[in-house]
Backbone and ligand atoms as CSV (ligand in chain L), in Angstrom:
chain,resi,resn,atom,element,x,y,z
A,1,MET,N,N,8.174,-100.782,39.508
A,1,MET,CA,C,7.942,-99.378,39.904
A,1,MET,C,C,6.539,-99.210,40.518
A,2,ARG,N,N,6.531,-98.632,41.695
A,2,ARG,CA,C,5.193,-98.447,42.360
A,2,ARG,C,C,4.623,-97.117,41.992
A,3,LYS,N,N,3.541,-97.169,41.227
A,3,LYS,CA,C,2.920,-95.886,40.885
A,3,LYS,C,C,1.534,-95.816,41.513
A,4,ILE,N,N,1.105,-94.597,41.808
A,4,ILE,CA,C,-0.192,-94.391,42.384
A,4,ILE,C,C,-0.931,-93.311,41.644
A,5,ILE,N,N,-2.253,-93.472,41.597
A,5,ILE,CA,C,-3.061,-92.475,40.869
A,5,ILE,C,C,-3.834,-91.623,41.900
A,6,TYR,N,N,-3.679,-90.319,41.735
A,6,TYR,CA,C,-4.396,-89.355,42.660
A,6,TYR,C,C,-5.478,-88.647,41.849
A,7,PRO,N,N,-6.709,-89.199,41.917
A,7,PRO,CA,C,-7.810,-88.597,41.163
A,7,PRO,C,C,-8.490,-87.504,41.931
A,8,GLY,N,N,-9.045,-86.537,41.182
A,8,GLY,CA,C,-9.764,-85.486,41.907
A,8,GLY,C,C,-10.233,-84.429,40.877
A,9,SER,N,N,-10.955,-83.463,41.435
A,9,SER,CA,C,-11.460,-82.380,40.581
A,9,SER,C,C,-10.378,-81.255,40.413
A,10,PHE,N,N,-9.690,-80.983,41.523
A,10,PHE,CA,C,-8.657,-79.976,41.493
A,10,PHE,C,C,-9.186,-78.649,40.935
A,11,ASP,N,N,-10.303,-78.187,41.472
A,11,ASP,CA,C,-11.003,-77.069,40.849
A,11,ASP,C,C,-11.169,-75.905,41.848
A,12,PRO,N,N,-10.081,-75.173,42.153
A,12,PRO,CA,C,-8.719,-75.294,41.716
A,12,PRO,C,C,-7.915,-76.137,42.745
A,13,PRO,N,N,-6.626,-76.487,42.323
A,13,PRO,CA,C,-5.748,-77.108,43.312
A,13,PRO,C,C,-5.461,-76.158,44.500
A,14,THR,N,N,-5.321,-76.760,45.676
A,14,THR,CA,C,-5.093,-75.956,46.922
A,14,THR,C,C,-3.772,-76.460,47.544
A,15,ASN,N,N,-3.402,-75.753,48.612
A,15,ASN,CA,C,-2.226,-76.218,49.363
A,15,ASN,C,C,-2.424,-77.624,49.955
A,16,GLY,N,N,-3.688,-77.977,50.142
A,16,GLY,CA,C,-4.006,-79.347,50.660
A,16,GLY,C,C,-3.635,-80.396,49.617
A,17,HIS,N,N,-4.015,-80.123,48.398
A,17,HIS,CA,C,-3.681,-81.033,47.291
A,17,HIS,C,C,-2.158,-81.157,47.159
A,18,VAL,N,N,-1.468,-79.978,47.204
A,18,VAL,CA,C,0.008,-79.985,47.067
A,18,VAL,C,C,0.641,-80.797,48.175
A,19,ASP,N,N,0.132,-80.596,49.408
A,19,ASP,CA,C,0.614,-81.350,50.567
A,19,ASP,C,C,0.561,-82.852,50.266
A,20,LEU,N,N,-0.551,-83.295,49.728
A,20,LEU,CA,C,-0.701,-84.766,49.469
A,20,LEU,C,C,0.221,-85.208,48.376
A,21,ILE,N,N,0.350,-84.376,47.326
A,21,ILE,CA,C,1.234,-84.783,46.199
A,21,ILE,C,C,2.664,-84.908,46.674
A,22,LEU,N,N,3.106,-83.967,47.519
A,22,LEU,CA,C,4.457,-84.004,48.044
A,22,LEU,C,C,4.679,-85.270,48.942
A,23,ARG,N,N,3.693,-85.556,49.799
A,23,ARG,CA,C,3.830,-86.735,50.628
A,23,ARG,C,C,3.905,-87.976,49.822
A,24,ALA,N,N,3.003,-88.103,48.819
A,24,ALA,CA,C,2.962,-89.327,47.992
A,24,ALA,C,C,4.202,-89.469,47.171
A,25,SER,N,N,4.773,-88.368,46.700
A,25,SER,CA,C,5.993,-88.455,45.868
A,25,SER,C,C,7.165,-88.983,46.664
A,26,LYS,N,N,7.101,-88.913,47.999
A,26,LYS,CA,C,8.152,-89.426,48.884
A,26,LYS,C,C,7.954,-90.954,49.096
A,27,ILE,N,N,6.745,-91.371,49.016
A,27,ILE,CA,C,6.463,-92.791,49.315
A,27,ILE,C,C,6.484,-93.665,48.089
A,28,PHE,N,N,5.958,-93.095,46.964
A,28,PHE,CA,C,5.840,-93.832,45.749
A,28,PHE,C,C,6.868,-93.424,44.674
A,29,ASP,N,N,7.145,-94.351,43.710
A,29,ASP,CA,C,8.132,-93.957,42.690
A,29,ASP,C,C,7.531,-92.941,41.704
A,30,PHE,N,N,6.172,-93.045,41.479
A,30,PHE,CA,C,5.595,-92.173,40.521
A,30,PHE,C,C,4.128,-91.898,40.880
A,31,VAL,N,N,3.753,-90.632,40.734
A,31,VAL,CA,C,2.405,-90.252,41.074
A,31,VAL,C,C,1.717,-89.663,39.838
A,32,ILE,N,N,0.555,-90.197,39.506
A,32,ILE,CA,C,-0.245,-89.614,38.387
A,32,ILE,C,C,-1.392,-88.828,38.976
A,33,VAL,N,N,-1.386,-87.513,38.816
A,33,VAL,CA,C,-2.468,-86.685,39.252
A,33,VAL,C,C,-3.490,-86.700,38.105
A,34,ALA,N,N,-4.663,-87.321,38.346
A,34,ALA,CA,C,-5.624,-87.475,37.283
A,34,ALA,C,C,-6.825,-86.581,37.545
A,35,ILE,N,N,-6.969,-85.593,36.658
A,35,ILE,CA,C,-8.053,-84.631,36.794
A,35,ILE,C,C,-9.335,-85.257,36.209
A,36,LEU,N,N,-10.359,-85.287,37.062
A,36,LEU,CA,C,-11.634,-85.812,36.555
A,36,LEU,C,C,-12.300,-84.778,35.639
A,37,ASN,N,N,-12.419,-85.132,34.401
A,37,ASN,CA,C,-12.959,-84.235,33.397
A,37,ASN,C,C,-14.400,-84.659,33.049
A,38,ASN,N,N,-15.267,-84.393,34.026
A,38,ASN,CA,C,-16.636,-84.911,33.878
A,38,ASN,C,C,-17.590,-83.702,33.669
A,39,PRO,N,N,-18.224,-83.587,32.559
A,39,PRO,CA,C,-19.108,-82.440,32.274
A,39,PRO,C,C,-20.217,-82.291,33.274
A,40,ASN,N,N,-20.632,-83.373,33.923
A,40,ASN,CA,C,-21.722,-83.291,34.894
A,40,ASN,C,C,-21.247,-82.673,36.229
A,41,LYS,N,N,-19.939,-82.603,36.399
A,41,LYS,CA,C,-19.448,-82.079,37.678
A,41,LYS,C,C,-19.395,-80.562,37.696
A,42,ASN,N,N,-19.653,-79.920,36.561
A,42,ASN,CA,C,-19.691,-78.411,36.543
A,42,ASN,C,C,-18.462,-77.762,37.203
A,43,ALA,N,N,-17.321,-78.095,36.697
A,43,ALA,CA,C,-16.128,-77.491,37.243
A,43,ALA,C,C,-16.077,-75.987,36.855
A,44,LEU,N,N,-15.582,-75.130,37.756
A,44,LEU,CA,C,-15.489,-73.719,37.418
A,44,LEU,C,C,-14.314,-73.521,36.440
A,45,PHE,N,N,-13.190,-74.193,36.722
A,45,PHE,CA,C,-12.019,-74.043,35.879
A,45,PHE,C,C,-12.048,-75.122,34.783
A,46,SER,N,N,-11.639,-74.693,33.586
A,46,SER,CA,C,-11.623,-75.671,32.473
A,46,SER,C,C,-10.530,-76.688,32.739
A,47,LEU,N,N,-10.605,-77.733,31.975
A,47,LEU,CA,C,-9.561,-78.753,32.091
A,47,LEU,C,C,-8.226,-78.165,31.834
A,48,GLU,N,N,-8.151,-77.307,30.766
A,48,GLU,CA,C,-6.872,-76.714,30.423
A,48,GLU,C,C,-6.305,-75.861,31.560
A,49,GLU,N,N,-7.193,-75.123,32.197
A,49,GLU,CA,C,-6.767,-74.256,33.292
A,49,GLU,C,C,-6.236,-75.099,34.468
A,50,ARG,N,N,-6.934,-76.169,34.722
A,50,ARG,CA,C,-6.519,-77.030,35.883
A,50,ARG,C,C,-5.184,-77.741,35.562
A,51,ILE,N,N,-5.043,-78.085,34.288
A,51,ILE,CA,C,-3.732,-78.718,33.915
A,51,ILE,C,C,-2.628,-77.650,34.093
A,52,GLU,N,N,-2.893,-76.430,33.629
A,52,GLU,CA,C,-1.883,-75.357,33.753
A,52,GLU,C,C,-1.493,-75.127,35.144
A,53,MET,N,N,-2.505,-75.087,36.048
A,53,MET,CA,C,-2.186,-74.821,37.479
A,53,MET,C,C,-1.405,-75.951,38.073
A,54,LEU,N,N,-1.778,-77.183,37.796
A,54,LEU,CA,C,-1.041,-78.323,38.366
A,54,LEU,C,C,0.395,-78.378,37.797
A,55,GLN,N,N,0.532,-78.063,36.501
A,55,GLN,CA,C,1.842,-78.071,35.878
A,55,GLN,C,C,2.749,-77.059,36.618
A,56,GLU,N,N,2.230,-75.883,36.942
A,56,GLU,CA,C,2.992,-74.889,37.674
A,56,GLU,C,C,3.455,-75.436,38.975
A,57,ILE,N,N,2.593,-76.147,39.665
A,57,ILE,CA,C,2.881,-76.724,40.989
A,57,ILE,C,C,4.021,-77.755,40.846
A,58,ILE,N,N,3.927,-78.572,39.847
A,58,ILE,CA,C,4.939,-79.632,39.577
A,58,ILE,C,C,6.306,-79.007,39.318
A,59,LYS,N,N,6.254,-77.938,38.493
A,59,LYS,CA,C,7.472,-77.264,38.125
A,59,LYS,C,C,8.157,-76.641,39.339
A,60,LYS,N,N,7.308,-75.938,40.128
A,60,LYS,CA,C,7.809,-75.215,41.275
A,60,LYS,C,C,8.452,-76.170,42.334
A,61,ASN,N,N,7.872,-77.387,42.443
A,61,ASN,CA,C,8.372,-78.273,43.448
A,61,ASN,C,C,9.390,-79.303,42.900
A,62,ASN,N,N,9.826,-79.063,41.645
A,62,ASN,CA,C,10.809,-79.913,41.010
A,62,ASN,C,C,10.396,-81.375,41.012
A,63,LEU,N,N,9.167,-81.608,40.615
A,63,LEU,CA,C,8.631,-82.960,40.644
A,63,LEU,C,C,8.446,-83.550,39.252
A,64,LYS,N,N,9.056,-82.923,38.253
A,64,LYS,CA,C,8.818,-83.358,36.853
A,64,LYS,C,C,9.077,-84.788,36.624
A,65,ASN,N,N,10.091,-85.380,37.324
A,65,ASN,CA,C,10.390,-86.793,37.088
A,65,ASN,C,C,9.552,-87.749,37.929
A,66,LYS,N,N,8.783,-87.186,38.865
A,66,LYS,CA,C,8.068,-88.011,39.830
A,66,LYS,C,C,6.587,-87.931,39.664
A,67,VAL,N,N,6.104,-86.840,39.071
A,67,VAL,CA,C,4.651,-86.595,38.992
A,67,VAL,C,C,4.235,-86.219,37.576
A,68,GLU,N,N,3.122,-86.842,37.167
A,68,GLU,CA,C,2.590,-86.540,35.842
A,68,GLU,C,C,1.133,-86.074,35.983
A,69,ILE,N,N,0.725,-85.150,35.163
A,69,ILE,CA,C,-0.632,-84.688,35.163
A,69,ILE,C,C,-1.404,-85.322,33.994
A,70,ASP,N,N,-2.508,-85.915,34.346
A,70,ASP,CA,C,-3.305,-86.562,33.304
A,70,ASP,C,C,-4.792,-86.220,33.558
A,71,ASN,N,N,-5.655,-86.692,32.737
A,71,ASN,CA,C,-7.079,-86.497,33.025
A,71,ASN,C,C,-7.859,-87.678,32.492
A,72,PHE,N,N,-9.070,-87.833,33.034
A,72,PHE,CA,C,-9.927,-88.946,32.615
A,72,PHE,C,C,-11.361,-88.512,32.715
A,73,ASN,N,N,-12.230,-89.233,31.957
A,73,ASN,CA,C,-13.664,-89.077,32.212
A,73,ASN,C,C,-14.228,-90.479,32.329
A,74,GLY,N,N,-15.415,-90.563,32.843
A,74,GLY,CA,C,-15.987,-91.869,33.034
A,74,GLY,C,C,-15.603,-92.455,34.386
A,75,LEU,N,N,-15.526,-93.754,34.474
A,75,LEU,CA,C,-15.332,-94.374,35.784
A,75,LEU,C,C,-13.852,-94.468,36.117
A,76,LEU,N,N,-13.562,-94.169,37.420
A,76,LEU,CA,C,-12.190,-94.299,37.866
A,76,LEU,C,C,-11.599,-95.701,37.623
A,77,VAL,N,N,-12.466,-96.727,37.851
A,77,VAL,CA,C,-11.953,-98.096,37.724
A,77,VAL,C,C,-11.525,-98.380,36.246
A,78,ASP,N,N,-12.201,-97.817,35.305
A,78,ASP,CA,C,-11.823,-98.014,33.899
A,78,ASP,C,C,-10.490,-97.307,33.614
A,79,TYR,N,N,-10.345,-96.134,34.212
A,79,TYR,CA,C,-9.085,-95.414,34.035
A,79,TYR,C,C,-7.901,-96.176,34.645
A,80,LEU,N,N,-8.158,-96.738,35.833
A,80,LEU,CA,C,-7.083,-97.473,36.517
A,80,LEU,C,C,-6.665,-98.670,35.668
A,81,LYS,N,N,-7.646,-99.358,35.076
A,81,LYS,CA,C,-7.290,-100.544,34.264
A,81,LYS,C,C,-6.523,-100.081,33.028
A,82,LEU,N,N,-6.934,-98.966,32.442
A,82,LEU,CA,C,-6.209,-98.433,31.303
A,82,LEU,C,C,-4.750,-98.131,31.629
A,83,LYS,N,N,-4.563,-97.639,32.815
A,83,LYS,CA,C,-3.200,-97.266,33.295
A,83,LYS,C,C,-2.458,-98.426,33.869
A,84,LYS,N,N,-3.108,-99.575,33.967
A,84,LYS,CA,C,-2.515,-100.750,34.593
A,84,LYS,C,C,-2.011,-100.432,36.000
A,85,CYS,N,N,-2.910,-99.843,36.795
A,85,CYS,CA,C,-2.561,-99.405,38.125
A,85,CYS,C,C,-3.735,-99.697,39.036
A,86,ASN,N,N,-3.434,-100.258,40.254
A,86,ASN,CA,C,-4.567,-100.551,41.176
A,86,ASN,C,C,-4.489,-99.729,42.442
A,87,LEU,N,N,-3.519,-98.773,42.489
A,87,LEU,CA,C,-3.363,-97.977,43.690
A,87,LEU,C,C,-3.916,-96.574,43.522
A,88,VAL,N,N,-4.772,-96.173,44.476
A,88,VAL,CA,C,-5.419,-94.853,44.425
A,88,VAL,C,C,-5.031,-94.070,45.653
A,89,LEU,N,N,-4.748,-92.800,45.486
A,89,LEU,CA,C,-4.479,-91.900,46.605
A,89,LEU,C,C,-5.673,-90.983,46.815
A,90,ARG,N,N,-6.097,-90.851,48.069
A,90,ARG,CA,C,-7.142,-89.870,48.390
A,90,ARG,C,C,-6.751,-89.225,49.714
A,91,GLY,N,N,-7.313,-88.066,49.932
A,91,GLY,CA,C,-7.023,-87.317,51.183
A,91,GLY,C,C,-8.098,-87.506,52.186
A,92,LEU,N,N,-7.734,-87.482,53.458
A,92,LEU,CA,C,-8.759,-87.497,54.506
A,92,LEU,C,C,-8.602,-86.294,55.352
A,93,ARG,N,N,-9.680,-85.541,55.400
A,93,ARG,CA,C,-9.647,-84.301,56.238
A,93,ARG,C,C,-10.567,-84.536,57.460
A,94,VAL,N,N,-11.820,-84.556,57.162
A,94,VAL,CA,C,-12.827,-84.586,58.262
A,94,VAL,C,C,-13.677,-85.812,58.118
A,95,MET,N,N,-14.568,-86.013,59.074
A,95,MET,CA,C,-15.434,-87.217,59.071
A,95,MET,C,C,-16.211,-87.331,57.835
A,96,SER,N,N,-16.656,-86.202,57.291
A,96,SER,CA,C,-17.495,-86.262,56.085
A,96,SER,C,C,-16.719,-86.872,54.898
A,97,ASP,N,N,-15.403,-86.648,54.837
A,97,ASP,CA,C,-14.609,-87.283,53.790
A,97,ASP,C,C,-14.671,-88.786,53.989
A,98,PHE,N,N,-14.594,-89.226,55.256
A,98,PHE,CA,C,-14.548,-90.630,55.539
A,98,PHE,C,C,-15.775,-91.345,55.006
A,99,GLU,N,N,-16.924,-90.774,55.252
A,99,GLU,CA,C,-18.203,-91.410,54.842
A,99,GLU,C,C,-18.235,-91.520,53.314
A,100,TYR,N,N,-17.864,-90.469,52.649
A,100,TYR,CA,C,-17.902,-90.442,51.169
A,100,TYR,C,C,-16.928,-91.462,50.633
A,101,GLU,N,N,-15.718,-91.458,51.189
A,101,GLU,CA,C,-14.607,-92.337,50.702
A,101,GLU,C,C,-14.965,-93.803,50.921
A,102,PHE,N,N,-15.592,-94.076,52.051
A,102,PHE,CA,C,-15.976,-95.398,52.432
A,102,PHE,C,C,-16.957,-95.966,51.362
A,103,GLN,N,N,-17.899,-95.163,50.992
A,103,GLN,CA,C,-18.877,-95.567,49.927
A,103,GLN,C,C,-18.210,-95.774,48.621
A,104,MET,N,N,-17.278,-94.834,48.282
A,104,MET,CA,C,-16.588,-94.893,46.959
A,104,MET,C,C,-15.730,-96.182,46.869
A,105,ILE,N,N,-14.957,-96.400,47.891
A,105,ILE,CA,C,-14.039,-97.541,47.850
A,105,ILE,C,C,-14.768,-98.863,47.731
A,106,LEU,N,N,-15.830,-98.965,48.487
A,106,LEU,CA,C,-16.550,-100.249,48.480
A,106,LEU,C,C,-17.250,-100.459,47.131
A,107,THR,N,N,-17.755,-99.407,46.582
A,107,THR,CA,C,-18.392,-99.525,45.264
A,107,THR,C,C,-17.376,-99.818,44.185
A,108,ASN,N,N,-16.247,-99.140,44.243
A,108,ASN,CA,C,-15.229,-99.337,43.249
A,108,ASN,C,C,-14.669,-100.801,43.324
A,109,ARG,N,N,-14.576,-101.285,44.543
A,109,ARG,CA,C,-14.063,-102.654,44.787
A,109,ARG,C,C,-14.960,-103.729,44.105
A,110,LYS,N,N,-16.262,-103.403,44.110
A,110,LYS,CA,C,-17.155,-104.369,43.447
A,110,LYS,C,C,-16.802,-104.496,41.991
A,111,MET,N,N,-16.405,-103.367,41.367
A,111,MET,CA,C,-16.122,-103.349,39.934
A,111,MET,C,C,-14.690,-103.756,39.633
A,112,PHE,N,N,-13.793,-103.514,40.567
A,112,PHE,CA,C,-12.362,-103.766,40.382
A,112,PHE,C,C,-11.759,-104.261,41.706
A,113,PRO,N,N,-11.892,-105.594,41.981
A,113,PRO,CA,C,-11.507,-106.135,43.288
A,113,PRO,C,C,-10.057,-105.880,43.704
A,114,GLU,N,N,-9.163,-105.640,42.729
A,114,GLU,CA,C,-7.741,-105.437,43.116
A,114,GLU,C,C,-7.467,-104.022,43.595
A,115,ILE,N,N,-8.396,-103.169,43.493
A,115,ILE,CA,C,-8.134,-101.736,43.819
A,115,ILE,C,C,-7.787,-101.624,45.324
A,116,GLU,N,N,-6.760,-100.751,45.564
A,116,GLU,CA,C,-6.386,-100.449,46.962
A,116,GLU,C,C,-6.284,-98.931,47.038
A,117,THR,N,N,-6.879,-98.375,48.045
A,117,THR,CA,C,-6.806,-96.887,48.202
A,117,THR,C,C,-5.955,-96.555,49.392
A,118,ILE,N,N,-5.031,-95.649,49.232
A,118,ILE,CA,C,-4.174,-95.166,50.314
A,118,ILE,C,C,-4.673,-93.755,50.694
A,119,TYR,N,N,-4.932,-93.600,51.977
A,119,TYR,CA,C,-5.437,-92.289,52.400
A,119,TYR,C,C,-4.314,-91.574,53.215
A,120,LEU,N,N,-4.096,-90.365,52.804
A,120,LEU,CA,C,-3.069,-89.573,53.536
A,120,LEU,C,C,-3.781,-88.330,54.151
A,121,MET,N,N,-3.282,-87.947,55.305
A,121,MET,CA,C,-3.815,-86.749,55.954
A,121,MET,C,C,-2.825,-85.615,55.758
A,122,PRO,N,N,-3.355,-84.431,55.404
A,122,PRO,CA,C,-2.498,-83.309,55.182
A,122,PRO,C,C,-1.996,-82.737,56.490
A,123,ASP,N,N,-1.078,-81.791,56.415
A,123,ASP,CA,C,-0.652,-81.085,57.549
A,123,ASP,C,C,-1.904,-80.449,58.200
A,124,ILE,N,N,-1.899,-80.291,59.483
A,124,ILE,CA,C,-3.102,-79.774,60.190
A,124,ILE,C,C,-3.501,-78.369,59.646
A,125,LYS,N,N,-2.485,-77.661,59.098
A,125,LYS,CA,C,-2.770,-76.320,58.518
A,125,LYS,C,C,-3.853,-76.368,57.409
A,126,TRP,N,N,-3.907,-77.552,56.719
A,126,TRP,CA,C,-4.767,-77.599,55.522
A,126,TRP,C,C,-5.987,-78.481,55.762
A,127,ILE,N,N,-6.194,-78.887,56.948
A,127,ILE,CA,C,-7.213,-79.916,57.254
A,127,ILE,C,C,-8.624,-79.384,56.901
A,128,TYR,N,N,-8.798,-78.128,56.945
A,128,TYR,CA,C,-10.167,-77.582,56.716
A,128,TYR,C,C,-10.319,-77.033,55.302
A,129,LEU,N,N,-9.238,-77.128,54.536
A,129,LEU,CA,C,-9.207,-76.414,53.244
A,129,LEU,C,C,-9.903,-77.248,52.116
A,130,SER,N,N,-10.631,-76.572,51.299
A,130,SER,CA,C,-11.277,-77.225,50.165
A,130,SER,C,C,-11.293,-76.288,48.971
A,131,SER,N,N,-11.421,-76.825,47.773
A,131,SER,CA,C,-11.486,-76.018,46.594
A,131,SER,C,C,-12.679,-75.083,46.657
A,132,SER,N,N,-13.793,-75.572,47.215
A,132,SER,CA,C,-15.016,-74.776,47.304
A,132,SER,C,C,-14.770,-73.516,48.134
A,133,LEU,N,N,-14.013,-73.700,49.223
A,133,LEU,CA,C,-13.732,-72.608,50.078
A,133,LEU,C,C,-12.940,-71.514,49.362
A,134,ILE,N,N,-11.953,-71.947,48.561
A,134,ILE,CA,C,-11.157,-71.017,47.781
A,134,ILE,C,C,-12.042,-70.235,46.802
A,135,LYS,N,N,-12.951,-70.978,46.165
A,135,LYS,CA,C,-13.830,-70.275,45.175
A,135,LYS,C,C,-14.710,-69.275,45.854
A,136,GLU,N,N,-15.197,-69.641,47.011
A,136,GLU,CA,C,-16.066,-68.752,47.789
A,136,GLU,C,C,-15.302,-67.487,48.204
A,137,ILE,N,N,-14.088,-67.627,48.723
A,137,ILE,CA,C,-13.328,-66.425,49.108
A,137,ILE,C,C,-12.949,-65.585,47.921
A,138,ALA,N,N,-12.466,-66.278,46.878
A,138,ALA,CA,C,-12.012,-65.533,45.661
A,138,ALA,C,C,-13.209,-64.836,44.972
A,139,SER,N,N,-14.378,-65.402,45.049
A,139,SER,CA,C,-15.530,-64.777,44.353
A,139,SER,C,C,-15.881,-63.438,45.016
A,140,PHE,N,N,-15.567,-63.298,46.269
A,140,PHE,CA,C,-15.797,-61.998,46.956
A,140,PHE,C,C,-14.586,-61.129,47.044
A,141,GLY,N,N,-13.535,-61.521,46.285
A,141,GLY,CA,C,-12.365,-60.699,46.274
A,141,GLY,C,C,-11.471,-60.842,47.470
A,142,GLY,N,N,-11.655,-61.888,48.234
A,142,GLY,CA,C,-10.859,-62.128,49.463
A,142,GLY,C,C,-9.430,-62.593,49.125
A,143,ASP,N,N,-8.630,-62.629,50.148
A,143,ASP,CA,C,-7.221,-63.010,50.015
A,143,ASP,C,C,-7.076,-64.547,50.080
A,144,ILE,N,N,-6.620,-65.135,49.017
A,144,ILE,CA,C,-6.450,-66.556,49.005
A,144,ILE,C,C,-4.982,-67.005,49.126
A,145,SER,N,N,-4.121,-66.010,49.367
A,145,SER,CA,C,-2.676,-66.313,49.280
A,145,SER,C,C,-2.171,-67.332,50.290
A,146,GLU,N,N,-2.928,-67.512,51.321
A,146,GLU,CA,C,-2.494,-68.514,52.334
A,146,GLU,C,C,-2.912,-69.934,51.998
A,147,PHE,N,N,-3.791,-70.019,51.030
A,147,PHE,CA,C,-4.432,-71.309,50.772
A,147,PHE,C,C,-4.012,-72.003,49.465
A,148,VAL,N,N,-3.485,-71.245,48.536
A,148,VAL,CA,C,-3.097,-71.827,47.265
A,148,VAL,C,C,-1.672,-71.401,46.929
A,149,PRO,N,N,-0.965,-72.224,46.152
A,149,PRO,CA,C,0.407,-71.862,45.818
A,149,PRO,C,C,0.418,-70.529,45.075
A,150,LYS,N,N,1.416,-69.706,45.337
A,150,LYS,CA,C,1.368,-68.322,44.796
A,150,LYS,C,C,1.329,-68.262,43.280
A,151,GLU,N,N,1.888,-69.299,42.634
A,151,GLU,CA,C,1.917,-69.353,41.186
A,151,GLU,C,C,0.510,-69.327,40.593
A,152,ILE,N,N,-0.419,-69.883,41.267
A,152,ILE,CA,C,-1.765,-70.013,40.635
A,152,ILE,C,C,-2.739,-68.879,41.056
A,153,ILE,N,N,-2.292,-68.032,41.965
A,153,ILE,CA,C,-3.182,-66.951,42.387
A,153,ILE,C,C,-3.659,-66.092,41.198
A,154,PRO,N,N,-2.811,-65.702,40.284
A,154,PRO,CA,C,-3.284,-64.900,39.192
A,154,PRO,C,C,-4.330,-65.621,38.335
A,155,LEU,N,N,-4.175,-66.935,38.220
A,155,LEU,CA,C,-5.179,-67.657,37.431
A,155,LEU,C,C,-6.513,-67.709,38.101
A,156,VAL,N,N,-6.515,-67.874,39.425
A,156,VAL,CA,C,-7.802,-67.860,40.145
A,156,VAL,C,C,-8.389,-66.541,40.060
A,157,ARG,N,N,-7.603,-65.478,40.239
A,157,ARG,CA,C,-8.118,-64.113,40.257
A,157,ARG,C,C,-8.716,-63.761,38.894
A,158,ARG,N,N,-8.004,-64.201,37.850
A,158,ARG,CA,C,-8.474,-63.909,36.487
A,158,ARG,C,C,-9.876,-64.477,36.294
A,159,LYS,N,N,-10.090,-65.624,36.870
A,159,LYS,CA,C,-11.386,-66.255,36.724
A,159,LYS,C,C,-12.524,-65.404,37.292
A,160,PHE,N,N,-12.196,-64.814,38.445
A,160,PHE,CA,C,-13.231,-63.975,39.098
A,160,PHE,C,C,-13.123,-62.522,38.735
A,161,ASN,N,N,-12.150,-62.292,37.800
A,161,ASN,CA,C,-12.062,-60.897,37.297
A,161,ASN,C,C,-11.864,-59.884,38.382
A,162,ASN,N,N,-11.024,-60.170,39.373
A,162,ASN,CA,C,-10.784,-59.164,40.359
A,162,ASN,C,C,-9.304,-59.059,40.613
A,163,THR,N,N,-8.892,-57.832,40.965
A,163,THR,CA,C,-7.484,-57.561,41.080
A,163,THR,C,C,-7.041,-57.402,42.518
A,164,LYS,N,N,-8.028,-57.509,43.430
A,164,LYS,CA,C,-7.744,-57.325,44.866
A,164,LYS,C,C,-6.796,-58.452,45.288
A,165,LYS,N,N,-6.033,-58.137,46.337
A,165,LYS,CA,C,-5.092,-59.159,46.875
A,165,LYS,C,C,-5.862,-60.340,47.419
L,1,ADP,P1,P,-13.137,-84.738,44.424
L,1,ADP,O1,O,-14.225,-84.043,43.740
L,1,ADP,O2,O,-12.681,-86.002,43.824
L,1,ADP,O3,O,-13.320,-84.851,45.916
L,1,ADP,P2,P,-11.129,-82.768,45.068
L,1,ADP,O4,O,-10.214,-82.006,44.185
L,1,ADP,O5,O,-12.045,-81.961,45.952
L,1,ADP,O6,O,-11.923,-83.742,44.176
L,1,ADP,O7,O,-10.304,-83.690,46.068
L,1,ADP,C1,C,-9.431,-84.666,45.544
L,1,ADP,C2,C,-8.804,-85.425,46.673
L,1,ADP,O8,O,-7.969,-84.534,47.430
L,1,ADP,C3,C,-9.811,-85.958,47.691
L,1,ADP,O9,O,-9.341,-87.203,48.168
L,1,ADP,C4,C,-9.785,-84.969,48.789
L,1,ADP,O10,O,-10.102,-85.575,50.018
L,1,ADP,C5,C,-8.334,-84.524,48.741
L,1,ADP,N1,N,-8.226,-83.179,49.317
L,1,ADP,C6,C,-8.851,-82.071,48.911
L,1,ADP,N2,N,-8.495,-81.007,49.689
L,1,ADP,C7,C,-7.633,-81.522,50.608
L,1,ADP,C8,C,-6.900,-80.965,51.706
L,1,ADP,N3,N,-7.048,-79.704,52.095
L,1,ADP,N4,N,-6.110,-81.764,52.430
L,1,ADP,C9,C,-5.972,-83.090,52.038
L,1,ADP,N5,N,-6.622,-83.669,51.031
L,1,ADP,C10,C,-7.433,-82.908,50.329
């Protein structure tokens, strides 16, 4: 069974993340969405909130048998070894992603030579989308309904304590 691990902050998950999860679930037998639970990363949403949002997404897209939500802290390579998996999924949007990913993969390879990373590009609609952008818009009470699955809008709004659309 070919499984792949999709690590990330998912703070919060966006339509770009969902796009990648859907694409990967068609290519691989099983996808593990692994939330990085690193206290130094200063996530806005708690681990529990991010799990809840991703679970909603899995449920809505009928992916229960194909996608699992998990979390890890520490090094990705250690988590991969624990899961007995050498395949990693990452998204590529803009050139800045490329530079960061290039550095990450080469460093991770030093520690875990068998690691292979698969990069997928989202639909062009989501190419500019990031979790930071969502947080920025939501913090000012802007409309995020085009950028995140509708199931998680209330959770994002609750965080910023605003009821505007
Ligand atoms: P990280 O802090 O690990 O970058 P993110 O949650 O921001 O965590 O991103 C996780 C992965 O999802 C990264 O590979 C990132 O490139 C990808 N990603 C984020 N947003 C999008 C998007 N709009 N389209 C495609 N991939 C995305």
